[in-house]
GUPA-671319 format. One line per 8 residues: number of its first residue (from 1); for each residue x, y, z of C-alpha. Coordinates in Angstrom, 3 decimals, padded with zeros to 6 digits. Layout:
N
NUM = X:Y:Z | ...
This chain:
76
1 = -013.689:004.149:-009.338 | -013.100:002.644:-005.904 | -011.881:-000.848:-006.750 | -008.761:-000.739:-004.585 | -010.194:-003.052:-001.927 | -008.228:-006.280:-001.408 | -009.535:-009.723:-002.288 | -010.558:-010.413:001.317
9 = -013.016:-007.510:001.134 | -014.369:-008.560:-002.275 | -014.779:-012.259:-001.495 | -018.447:-012.110:-000.383 | -019.467:-009.859:-003.256 | -017.748:-012.140:-005.770 | -019.466:-015.198:-004.275 | -022.962:-013.792:-003.800
17 = -023.225:-010.628:-005.879 | -023.768:-008.479:-002.787 | -021.602:-007.214:000.048 | -023.777:-008.632:002.820 | -021.064:-008.168:005.450 | -020.270:-004.589:004.313 | -016.588:-005.419:003.970 | -016.206:-002.935:001.115
25 = -017.488:000.094:003.036 | -014.070:000.984:004.485 | -012.865:001.311:000.882 | -015.626:003.742:-000.088 | -017.817:001.134:-001.782 | -021.193:001.192:-000.044 | -024.547:-000.008:-001.304 | -025.529:-002.431:-004.028
33 = -025.209:000.071:-006.878 | -021.671:001.042:-005.869 | -020.626:-002.592:-005.429 | -021.989:-003.539:-008.844 | -020.358:-000.498:-010.467 | -016.923:-001.293:-009.014 | -017.078:-005.057:-009.424 | -016.108:-005.415:-013.129
41 = -012.749:-003.704:-012.560 | -012.191:-005.551:-009.276 | -013.049:-008.856:-010.964 | -010.589:-008.137:-013.757 | -007.886:-007.379:-011.180 | -008.666:-010.002:-008.511 | -010.801:-012.649:-010.210 | -007.930:-014.980:-011.081
49 = -006.702:-015.039:-007.500 | -010.264:-015.529:-006.255 | -010.826:-018.487:-008.574 | -007.585:-020.129:-007.478 | -008.394:-019.792:-003.764 | -012.184:-020.257:-003.587 | -013.068:-023.968:-003.455 | -016.544:-023.583:-005.003
57 = -015.577:-021.031:-007.642 | -017.821:-022.628:-010.264 | -020.805:-021.385:-008.229 | -019.540:-017.820:-007.788 | -021.881:-015.024:-008.859 | -019.075:-012.960:-010.424 | -017.924:-015.901:-012.545 | -021.455:-016.416:-013.856
65 = -021.969:-012.685:-014.429 | -018.578:-011.672:-015.864 | -016.970:-014.918:-017.001 | -013.344:-015.824:-016.474 | -011.350:-012.674:-015.686 | -008.942:-013.241:-018.548 | -011.797:-013.836:-021.049 | -014.279:-011.186:-020.043
73 = -015.343:-008.147:-022.040 | -014.263:-006.170:-018.986 | -010.638:-007.299:-019.319 | -008.175:-005.126:-021.191
């Protein structure tokens, strides 16, 4: 799965649930289905950093959808 994109590329998708700015395309993640397929692993890997740097994290789509990265069913 193509979840190697850095946090900067995932930020919009984590906030809104979609990659409106197509920042993930350079990493081979294009289209809503691909973004949603790659997001659980990316959230597990980058969610903690995102939550610590995003001022309105409580409103983030990924947090509502997947929960806290360290407490999600997607975490190892």
